[in-house]
Backbone as CSV, one residue per row, in Angstrom:
resi,resn,N_x,N_y,N_z,CA_x,CA_y,CA_z,C_x,C_y,C_z
1,MET,6.624,6.755,-37.986,5.371,5.917,-37.174,6.180,4.648,-36.689
2,LEU,5.835,4.360,-35.550,6.546,2.982,-34.995,5.559,1.655,-35.243
3,PHE,6.207,0.711,-35.635,5.535,-0.377,-35.588,6.137,-1.754,-34.833
4,SER,5.648,-2.778,-34.754,6.440,-3.792,-33.827,6.988,-4.334,-34.720
5,SER,8.029,-5.227,-33.967,9.218,-5.743,-34.930,8.557,-6.741,-36.007
6,GLY,9.072,-6.669,-37.230,8.687,-7.377,-38.322,7.902,-6.660,-39.216
7,ILE,7.522,-5.467,-38.839,6.363,-4.768,-39.746,6.900,-3.540,-40.168
8,GLU,6.982,-3.038,-41.320,7.636,-1.823,-41.930,6.589,-1.268,-43.079
9,LEU,6.608,0.092,-43.152,5.762,0.871,-44.128,6.683,0.708,-45.448
10,THR,6.104,0.273,-46.623,6.649,-0.005,-47.639,6.003,1.329,-48.489
11,TYR,5.238,1.961,-48.347,4.443,2.954,-49.289,5.638,3.990,-49.815
12,LYS,5.797,4.052,-51.032,6.788,5.026,-51.565,5.975,6.264,-52.604
13,GLY,4.823,6.656,-52.177,4.136,7.635,-52.839,3.633,7.315,-54.155
14,GLN,3.390,5.772,-54.532,2.513,5.566,-55.579,0.960,5.847,-55.347
15,ALA,0.307,5.863,-56.407,-1.165,6.323,-56.421,-1.714,4.746,-55.951
16,VAL,-2.764,5.068,-55.013,-3.883,3.860,-54.851,-4.612,3.785,-55.467
17,LYS,-5.169,2.741,-55.947,-6.441,2.522,-56.898,-7.301,2.584,-55.906
18,MET,-8.422,3.333,-56.291,-9.801,3.698,-55.329,-10.923,3.019,-56.122
19,GLU,-11.809,2.230,-55.702,-12.822,1.677,-56.512,-14.134,2.806,-56.091
20,PHE,-15.229,2.826,-57.119,-16.231,3.637,-56.443,-16.888,2.838,-55.560
21,ARG,-17.656,3.545,-54.527,-18.209,2.643,-53.586,-19.442,1.889,-53.851
22,TYR,-20.125,2.506,-54.466,-21.427,1.901,-54.848,-21.631,2.188,-56.396
23,PRO,-20.909,1.156,-57.245,-21.514,1.345,-58.737,-22.540,1.385,-59.098
24,ILE,-23.246,1.683,-60.230,-24.460,1.267,-60.621,-24.490,-0.106,-61.447
25,LYS,-25.263,-1.002,-60.977,-25.363,-2.210,-61.550,-26.170,-2.288,-63.025
26,ILE,-25.539,-3.190,-63.847,-26.275,-3.603,-65.084,-26.426,-4.989,-65.088
27,ASP,-27.625,-5.494,-65.344,-28.155,-6.685,-65.500,-28.663,-7.018,-66.664
28,THR,-28.269,-7.931,-67.395,-28.748,-7.942,-68.988,-29.379,-9.489,-69.057
29,ILE,-30.171,-9.382,-69.784,-30.811,-10.487,-70.138,-31.339,-10.827,-71.697
30,GLN,-30.877,-12.040,-72.124,-31.322,-12.402,-73.448,-32.927,-12.735,-73.306
31,THR,-33.866,-12.297,-74.210,-35.182,-12.675,-74.334,-35.352,-13.720,-75.064
32,ALA,-36.619,-14.411,-75.246,-36.930,-15.272,-76.405,-36.782,-14.883,-77.887
33,VAL,-36.831,-13.311,-78.045,-36.540,-13.002,-79.274,-35.163,-12.878,-79.193
34,ASP,-34.483,-13.638,-80.425,-33.302,-14.240,-80.475,-32.201,-12.803,-80.390
35,ARG,-32.923,-11.977,-81.320,-32.058,-10.533,-81.278,-32.313,-9.519,-80.429
36,ILE,-33.136,-9.826,-79.366,-33.292,-8.771,-78.367,-32.661,-9.112,-76.928
37,CYS,-31.946,-8.181,-76.567,-31.538,-8.251,-74.964,-32.069,-6.831,-74.105
38,LEU,-32.478,-7.292,-73.026,-32.914,-6.321,-72.120,-31.747,-5.708,-71.213
39,SER,-31.588,-4.631,-70.591,-30.508,-4.438,-69.541,-31.447,-3.534,-68.380
40,PHE,-31.354,-4.046,-67.195,-31.804,-3.557,-66.123,-30.729,-2.817,-65.316
41,ILE,-30.820,-1.663,-64.929,-30.018,-0.785,-64.190,-30.498,-0.237,-62.627
42,SER,-29.798,-0.753,-61.986,-30.079,-0.472,-60.617,-28.704,-0.114,-59.854
43,ARG,-29.339,0.637,-58.722,-28.507,1.157,-57.510,-27.838,-0.322,-56.648
44,HIS,-26.944,0.076,-55.749,-26.668,-1.191,-54.834,-27.637,-1.597,-54.024
45,ASP,-28.615,-0.858,-53.829,-29.755,-1.462,-53.040,-30.947,-2.224,-53.657
46,GLY,-30.728,-2.089,-55.075,-31.873,-2.912,-55.826,-32.642,-1.900,-56.584
47,SER,-32.871,-0.721,-56.056,-33.531,0.182,-56.599,-33.058,0.706,-57.906
48,SER,-34.003,1.045,-58.608,-33.734,1.894,-60.131,-32.656,2.586,-60.168
49,ALA,-31.735,2.795,-61.111,-30.880,4.098,-60.851,-31.453,5.091,-61.855
50,TYR,-30.692,6.310,-61.693,-31.255,7.520,-62.576,-30.531,7.494,-63.745
51,ILE,-31.391,7.113,-64.913,-30.847,7.401,-66.452,-31.250,8.210,-67.176
52,LYS,-32.280,9.161,-66.737,-32.882,9.937,-67.588,-31.950,10.721,-68.496
53,PRO,-30.649,11.288,-67.995,-29.801,12.064,-68.984,-29.744,11.197,-70.083
54,MET,-29.387,9.849,-70.021,-29.174,9.041,-71.125,-30.433,9.007,-71.923
55,TYR,-31.559,8.703,-71.410,-32.639,8.695,-72.299,-32.873,9.976,-73.149
56,ASP,-32.836,10.990,-72.255,-32.819,12.579,-73.046,-31.932,12.497,-74.002
57,PHE,-30.705,12.169,-73.851,-29.613,12.390,-75.046,-29.759,11.604,-76.030
58,PHE,-30.122,10.209,-75.889,-30.561,9.361,-76.644,-31.896,9.710,-77.970
59,ILE,-32.653,10.288,-77.233,-33.668,10.794,-77.650,-33.373,11.702,-78.695
60,GLU,-32.499,12.692,-78.487,-32.049,14.016,-79.188,-31.024,13.680,-80.387
61,ASN,-30.256,12.777,-79.666,-28.889,12.449,-80.852,-28.589,11.140,-81.416
62,ALA,-29.667,10.154,-81.297,-29.510,8.766,-81.458,-29.024,8.570,-82.969
63,ASN,-29.645,9.103,-83.601,-29.408,9.157,-85.315,-28.238,10.018,-85.430
64,LYS,-28.005,11.088,-85.092,-26.960,11.766,-85.527,-25.616,11.063,-85.089
65,ARG,-25.647,10.608,-83.719,-24.592,9.988,-83.268,-24.197,8.391,-83.510
66,ASP,-25.296,7.835,-84.375,-25.425,6.396,-84.167,-24.913,5.963,-82.813
67,LEU,-25.852,6.282,-81.973,-26.060,5.646,-80.781,-26.219,4.284,-80.586
68,VAL,-26.805,3.450,-81.576,-27.350,2.413,-81.741,-26.067,1.400,-81.706
69,ASN,-25.008,1.825,-82.225,-23.998,1.140,-82.358,-22.938,1.801,-81.262
70,GLU,-22.756,2.804,-81.092,-21.672,3.598,-79.993,-22.103,3.112,-78.866
71,TRP,-23.527,2.704,-78.283,-23.638,2.708,-76.863,-24.438,1.060,-76.879
72,LYS,-24.787,0.612,-78.011,-25.367,-0.811,-78.089,-26.578,-0.678,-77.542
73,VAL,-27.309,0.627,-77.675,-28.789,0.710,-77.142,-29.440,1.086,-78.296
74,SER,-30.801,0.289,-78.540,-31.870,0.558,-79.469,-32.606,1.480,-79.096
75,GLY,-32.848,1.784,-77.643,-33.963,2.605,-77.057,-34.342,2.138,-75.723
76,PHE,-34.901,2.869,-75.096,-35.417,2.860,-73.676,-36.914,2.802,-73.478
77,LYS,-37.196,1.823,-72.948,-38.794,1.313,-72.715,-38.975,1.335,-71.224
78,LEU,-40.207,1.635,-70.714,-40.769,1.367,-69.456,-41.076,-0.265,-69.022
79,GLN,-40.691,-0.632,-68.025,-40.637,-1.824,-67.807,-42.382,-1.991,-67.351
80,ARG,-42.915,-3.500,-67.720,-44.287,-3.603,-67.555,-44.317,-3.413,-66.049
81,ASN,-45.536,-2.701,-65.557,-45.904,-2.498,-64.237,-45.352,-1.689,-63.704
82,ALA,-44.656,-0.632,-64.341,-43.786,0.286,-64.021,-44.431,1.954,-63.970
83,GLY,-45.882,1.856,-64.196,-46.816,3.137,-64.373,-45.894,3.817,-65.463
84,THR,-45.777,5.195,-64.859,-45.083,6.140,-65.739,-43.977,6.722,-65.071
85,ARG,-43.415,5.936,-64.072,-41.944,6.368,-63.552,-40.928,6.098,-64.378
86,ALA,-40.152,7.197,-64.803,-39.003,7.219,-65.549,-38.023,6.144,-64.911
87,ASN,-37.871,6.256,-63.522,-36.924,5.069,-63.049,-37.357,3.686,-63.370
88,GLY,-38.493,3.655,-64.200,-38.696,1.991,-64.562,-38.279,1.827,-65.721
89,LEU,-37.370,2.561,-66.506,-36.597,2.289,-67.806,-35.867,0.959,-67.901
90,ILE,-36.259,0.433,-68.899,-35.242,-0.559,-69.197,-34.733,-0.490,-70.689
91,VAL,-33.337,-0.679,-70.789,-32.719,-0.557,-71.942,-32.809,-1.892,-73.008
92,VAL,-33.376,-1.329,-74.496,-33.593,-2.334,-75.273,-32.359,-2.289,-75.943
93,THR,-31.841,-3.549,-76.406,-30.834,-3.680,-77.357,-31.344,-4.683,-78.522
94,VAL,-31.530,-4.383,-79.588,-31.460,-5.081,-80.881,-30.090,-5.368,-81.682
95,LYS,-29.802,-6.568,-81.310,-28.470,-6.945,-81.905,-28.036,-6.415,-83.187
96,THR,-27.001,-6.151,-83.520,-26.816,-5.756,-84.939,-25.583,-6.334,-85.147
97,ASN,-24.964,-7.288,-84.183,-23.578,-8.333,-84.204,-23.950,-9.435,-84.049
98,ASN,-23.553,-10.512,-84.756,-24.129,-11.810,-84.515,-23.205,-12.323,-83.196
99,ASP,-21.970,-11.762,-83.058,-21.310,-12.161,-82.129,-21.819,-11.458,-80.527
100,ASP,-22.819,-10.687,-80.429,-23.297,-10.018,-79.343,-23.771,-10.989,-78.460
101,THR,-23.619,-10.931,-77.281,-24.451,-11.655,-75.948,-24.770,-10.805,-75.061
102,ALA,-25.803,-11.331,-74.283,-26.248,-10.581,-73.242,-24.868,-9.955,-72.321
103,ARG,-24.175,-10.657,-72.287,-22.916,-10.241,-71.348,-22.119,-9.027,-72.223
104,SER,-21.643,-9.592,-73.426,-21.174,-8.372,-74.045,-21.622,-7.111,-74.308
105,ILE,-23.113,-7.038,-74.478,-24.015,-6.156,-74.569,-23.967,-5.385,-73.153
106,GLY,-23.984,-5.962,-72.260,-24.019,-5.141,-70.809,-22.960,-4.575,-70.330
107,LYS,-21.660,-5.197,-70.617,-20.280,-4.727,-70.512,-20.217,-3.568,-71.420
108,HIS,-20.905,-3.343,-72.462,-20.682,-2.172,-73.451,-21.363,-1.234,-72.997
109,ILE,-22.675,-1.156,-72.529,-23.393,-0.466,-71.825,-22.765,0.495,-70.963
110,ALA,-22.394,-0.500,-69.884,-21.726,-0.043,-68.576,-20.540,0.857,-69.084
111,SER,-19.717,0.607,-69.717,-18.637,1.437,-70.393,-18.997,2.626,-70.827
112,ALA,-20.048,2.700,-71.697,-20.516,3.726,-72.429,-21.158,4.628,-71.323
113,PHE,-22.094,4.345,-70.780,-22.834,5.057,-69.653,-21.864,5.891,-68.584
114,THR,-20.715,5.035,-68.283,-19.512,5.757,-67.445,-18.920,6.696,-67.972
115,ASP,-18.760,6.530,-69.435,-18.002,7.683,-70.240,-19.019,8.608,-70.282
116,PHE,-20.315,8.694,-70.441,-21.113,9.482,-70.699,-21.176,10.493,-69.712
117,ILE,-21.459,9.926,-68.548,-21.759,10.775,-67.235,-20.327,11.398,-66.857
118,GLY,-19.399,11.055,-67.262,-18.083,11.833,-66.950,-17.933,13.203,-67.706
119,LEU,-18.874,13.221,-68.713,-18.522,14.634,-69.568,-19.107,15.931,-68.840
120,GLN,-18.357,16.514,-68.993,-18.729,18.167,-68.364,-20.166,18.344,-68.361
121,THR,-20.771,18.112,-69.638,-22.142,18.530,-69.644,-23.033,17.863,-68.717
122,GLN,-22.634,16.745,-68.077,-23.202,16.133,-67.419,-23.346,16.270,-65.840
123,ASN,-22.485,17.281,-65.503,-22.230,17.915,-63.991,-23.589,18.189,-63.497
124,PRO,-24.485,18.842,-63.922,-25.487,19.249,-63.327,-26.565,17.890,-62.866
125,HIS,-26.259,16.954,-63.412,-27.008,15.802,-63.246,-26.682,14.899,-62.273
126,TYR,-25.387,14.717,-62.144,-24.275,13.649,-61.273,-23.508,14.672,-60.482
127,ASN,-23.654,14.355,-59.150,-22.894,15.526,-58.307,-21.386,14.759,-58.187
128,LYS,-21.555,13.540,-58.421,-20.136,12.678,-58.565,-19.634,11.880,-59.315
129,LYS,-18.594,11.587,-59.646,-18.452,10.645,-60.758,-18.924,9.140,-60.342
130,GLU,-19.672,8.766,-60.859,-20.439,7.540,-60.815,-19.747,6.355,-61.894
131,LYS,-19.952,5.193,-61.562,-19.572,4.274,-62.703,-20.543,2.993,-62.682
132,PHE,-20.771,2.776,-63.869,-21.666,1.730,-64.086,-20.794,0.374,-64.473
133,VAL,-21.182,-0.548,-63.763,-20.590,-1.910,-63.796,-21.593,-3.010,-64.277
134,PHE,-21.046,-3.880,-65.306,-21.883,-5.007,-65.777,-21.978,-5.864,-64.213
135,HIS,-23.007,-6.107,-64.004,-23.286,-6.919,-62.669,-23.338,-8.631,-63.296
136,ARG,-24.088,-8.958,-63.980,-24.567,-10.309,-64.277,-25.475,-10.437,-65.550
137,ASP,-25.394,-11.519,-66.208,-26.154,-12.080,-67.186,-27.190,-12.891,-66.477
138,ILE,-28.276,-12.396,-66.632,-29.519,-12.890,-65.974,-30.535,-13.850,-66.921
139,THR,-30.029,-14.125,-67.961,-30.860,-14.991,-68.752,-31.146,-16.261,-68.330
140,GLU,-32.509,-16.796,-68.677,-33.035,-17.956,-67.937,-32.730,-18.979,-69.183
141,ASP,-33.085,-20.290,-68.691,-32.660,-21.554,-69.537,-33.642,-21.478,-70.543
142,ASN,-34.913,-20.991,-70.405,-36.021,-20.954,-71.387,-36.235,-19.418,-71.326
143,PRO,-35.566,-18.546,-72.119,-36.000,-17.245,-71.985,-37.298,-16.716,-72.234
144,ALA,-38.014,-15.807,-71.560,-39.264,-15.380,-71.530,-39.178,-14.635,-72.867
145,PRO,-40.796,-14.581,-73.317,-41.080,-13.309,-74.243,-40.938,-12.087,-73.867
146,LEU,-40.914,-11.098,-74.778,-40.455,-9.871,-74.627,-41.673,-9.210,-73.797
147,SER,-42.890,-9.803,-74.087,-44.137,-9.293,-73.311,-44.084,-9.287,-71.795
148,GLU,-43.154,-10.478,-71.350,-43.117,-10.592,-69.985,-42.493,-9.374,-69.313
149,TYR,-41.568,-8.478,-70.039,-40.734,-7.477,-69.180,-41.346,-6.027,-69.718
150,LEU,-41.924,-5.986,-70.838,-42.504,-4.960,-71.694,-43.829,-4.504,-71.604
151,ARG,-44.439,-3.397,-71.665,-45.574,-3.098,-71.777,-46.005,-3.434,-73.060
152,ASP,-47.395,-3.835,-73.439,-47.674,-4.486,-74.578,-47.769,-3.375,-75.954
153,LYS,-47.985,-2.076,-75.548,-47.820,-1.165,-76.610,-46.337,-1.029,-76.983
154,ASP,-45.313,-1.232,-76.071,-44.149,-1.258,-76.384,-43.254,-2.450,-77.075
155,VAL,-44.127,-3.600,-76.973,-43.771,-4.745,-77.604,-44.309,-4.670,-79.259
156,VAL,-45.547,-4.173,-79.062,-45.944,-3.884,-80.523,-45.119,-2.829,-81.291
157,ASP,-44.682,-1.761,-80.697,-43.963,-1.033,-81.381,-42.433,-1.533,-81.988
158,ILE,-41.930,-2.290,-81.058,-40.582,-2.983,-81.270,-40.837,-3.947,-82.541
159,PHE,-42.038,-4.803,-82.284,-42.336,-5.817,-83.736,-42.466,-5.053,-84.843
160,ASN,-43.191,-3.848,-84.953,-43.558,-3.166,-86.302,-42.268,-2.592,-86.533
161,HIS,-41.367,-2.212,-85.640,-40.023,-1.502,-86.089,-38.887,-2.619,-86.917
162,ILE,-39.020,-3.648,-86.210,-38.055,-4.702,-86.770,-38.413,-5.814,-87.739
163,ILE,-39.812,-6.102,-87.648,-40.102,-7.258,-88.451,-41.001,-6.398,-89.554
164,ILE,-40.848,-7.034,-90.863,-41.351,-6.606,-92.043,-42.348,-7.622,-92.400
165,ILE,-43.368,-7.069,-92.493,-44.847,-7.959,-92.888,-45.296,-7.787,-94.257
166,ASP,-44.855,-8.933,-95.131,-45.279,-8.557,-96.424,-46.782,-8.891,-96.783
167,ASN,-47.166,-9.934,-96.039,-48.717,-10.262,-95.978,-49.418,-10.566,-94.859
168,LYS,-50.162,-9.422,-94.285,-50.748,-9.595,-93.045,-51.468,-10.790,-93.030
169,ASP,-52.026,-11.126,-93.981,-52.876,-12.272,-93.952,-52.277,-13.635,-93.510
170,GLU,-51.086,-13.914,-93.854,-50.115,-15.002,-93.457,-49.496,-15.044,-92.168
171,LEU,-49.458,-13.699,-91.532,-48.636,-13.304,-90.363,-49.035,-14.565,-89.376
172,PHE,-50.645,-14.774,-89.250,-50.760,-15.595,-88.050,-50.639,-17.375,-88.392
173,ASP,-50.162,-17.371,-89.669,-50.053,-18.917,-89.959,-49.152,-19.727,-88.813
174,ASP,-49.145,-20.992,-88.888,-48.492,-21.507,-88.068,-46.988,-21.610,-88.068
175,VAL,-46.675,-21.276,-89.433,-44.990,-21.194,-89.583,-44.466,-19.980,-88.881
176,ASN,-45.115,-19.025,-88.613,-44.699,-17.975,-87.620,-44.978,-17.865,-86.263
177,ALA,-45.485,-18.910,-85.860,-46.115,-19.096,-84.275,-44.859,-18.967,-83.483
178,LYS,-43.805,-19.366,-83.568,-42.620,-19.255,-82.816,-42.209,-17.860,-82.569
179,LEU,-42.111,-17.137,-83.901,-41.607,-15.476,-83.850,-42.566,-14.795,-82.790
180,LEU,-44.151,-15.147,-83.062,-45.044,-14.296,-82.410,-45.034,-14.692,-80.924
181,GLU,-44.751,-15.882,-80.633,-44.808,-16.456,-79.245,-43.807,-15.663,-78.482
182,SER,-42.534,-15.667,-79.233,-41.210,-15.044,-78.750,-41.647,-13.471,-78.392
183,PHE,-42.273,-12.822,-78.956,-42.554,-11.739,-78.843,-44.037,-11.344,-77.884
184,PHE,-44.781,-11.895,-78.090,-46.111,-11.783,-77.362,-46.776,-12.761,-76.316
185,GLY,-45.749,-13.939,-76.211,-46.135,-14.993,-75.382,-47.065,-16.079,-76.013
186,SER,-48.091,-15.539,-76.816,-48.779,-16.701,-77.596,-49.021,-16.025,-78.738
187,VAL,-49.617,-16.743,-79.697,-50.496,-16.532,-81.030,-51.735,-15.607,-80.723
188,ASP,-52.253,-16.210,-79.718,-53.716,-15.372,-79.439,-53.560,-13.847,-79.062
189,ASN,-52.366,-13.963,-78.175,-52.115,-12.493,-77.571,-51.528,-11.681,-78.759
190,ALA,-50.692,-11.940,-79.776,-50.407,-11.594,-80.812,-51.363,-10.902,-81.733
191,ARG,-52.266,-11.927,-81.660,-53.504,-11.615,-82.919,-54.365,-10.373,-82.032
192,ARG,-54.518,-10.411,-80.844,-55.361,-9.437,-80.170,-54.386,-8.134,-80.232
193,LEU,-53.164,-8.080,-80.087,-52.460,-6.809,-80.020,-52.136,-6.327,-81.397
194,LEU,-52.063,-7.191,-82.519,-51.788,-6.772,-83.593,-52.712,-6.457,-84.853
195,ARG,-53.877,-6.678,-84.010,-55.288,-6.705,-84.908,-55.266,-5.396,-85.947
196,ASP,-54.711,-4.278,-85.249,-54.675,-3.078,-86.346,-53.511,-2.799,-87.132
197,VAL,-52.791,-3.726,-87.075,-51.529,-3.351,-87.750,-51.963,-3.457,-89.130
198,ASP,-51.254,-2.298,-90.008,-51.573,-2.186,-91.496,-50.654,-2.855,-92.370
């Protein structure tokens, strides 16, 4: 191949690193609940990404494989106002390590999900090798309560799963107001949603 003077081809057969054209993006946010981060997973156009195979695998294998630590995923919940659409899933992470941040969690999930879809067993779900990438930490200066992002019943489920209530009569005392607000937005909302907690 001929080039104008001063230009020459220097390629000698080395591999050219190719990036995936449209990686799946992960945005992670720290909520008002200090130990809980949420990850929103989307395609390049902002639409929700297909993560049902991860959800199904998690449901079947979470305890057998310790996926809470392996993936840094505590569960999957539907986004508030998502109806019943599975593509409205949010990844919930309850921090198990004090050094975890929204950024470190998002990066870890991106790596774990990329590895997962590369498995031979996932070929029917993904027709090409896709890549998950951590996009950004979207934590606000004043993090919003969990109820801002998740449906009421899911907030109650998470609360009941990670908070031990020794004395229900003292749950709504002023000393617990900040905790209840971080989950439910207000003590009144917490009282309404938790009235049937045993």
